[in-house]
N, C-alpha and C positions, 0 to 999 in steps of 0.2 A: 431519412434515418439512416444512419452509417452503423454497420455491422462489426466494424472494429476490422475488418479484411482489407487488405489494399487492393485497389481496382487492378483488373487483369485484363490484358488485351488478347485477342484471339491469335494463336500461332499459326502461321502461314506454313504451309508444306513446301518443303523444299525438295526439289528432284533428289532421288538417291544416286550417290556416287559410289561407284565401286573402286576399290584399290587394284583389283585384278579382274579379269576374265580368264576363263579356262578354256583350253583346248586339248583335243585327245588326239592322237595318231593312230590311224588303222591301216597303214601300209605294212610292207612285209618284212623290212629290215630296222633300219633306224633313220632319223631325220634331224639336221639341224636347220631351223629356219629363222632368218633374220628380219626382225621387226623394221619397217622403212621409216617409222617416227623417231624411233629411239636409236636405231642400230644395234639393239641388243640380240643377243644368240639365244634363241630356246631350243633345248636339246631334247629329243624324244627317243630313249635309248632302246625301245622295242614296241611292237604292236601293242597297243592298249595304255600306253605311256601318256600320262597328262602333265601339263605344265600351265603355271600360272603366268598370265601375259599381261604386260601394261596395256591399259585401255586404249592408248594412242596407237598402239602395234595391232589392235584388232581388226581393222579393215584390210590391211596387207596380209595378214595371216589367214583370213577368210578365203582368199585366193590361192593358197598353197594345196596342191593336191593331196589327198591323204591326211588333210586335218578337218577335223570339225569342232564347232565350239559346243562346249557341254557346260551345264549350269551348277556343276558342284566339283569339289576338288578331286 
C-alpha cells in the first residue's frame, strides 16, 4: 500500500568543510605571515589580533611563532 509520499533515500553525512580557519597573534608588536600554499599575506596588527586564514595555509601558519589557531573569529 502506498501512502502517496515519494520514496526517500538516506542522506549520507559529508565531512564539514570550512571556508576559513582562524589564528590569533600573541606576540609583542605586529606580524605579517605568508601562507605557503596560497602565498597570501595575513596581517596581525597588534597582540590579540585575529585573522581568517585559507584552510590550505593552516599547516604553514601553525609553525609560525606567536600564532595559535582559535575556533572563532
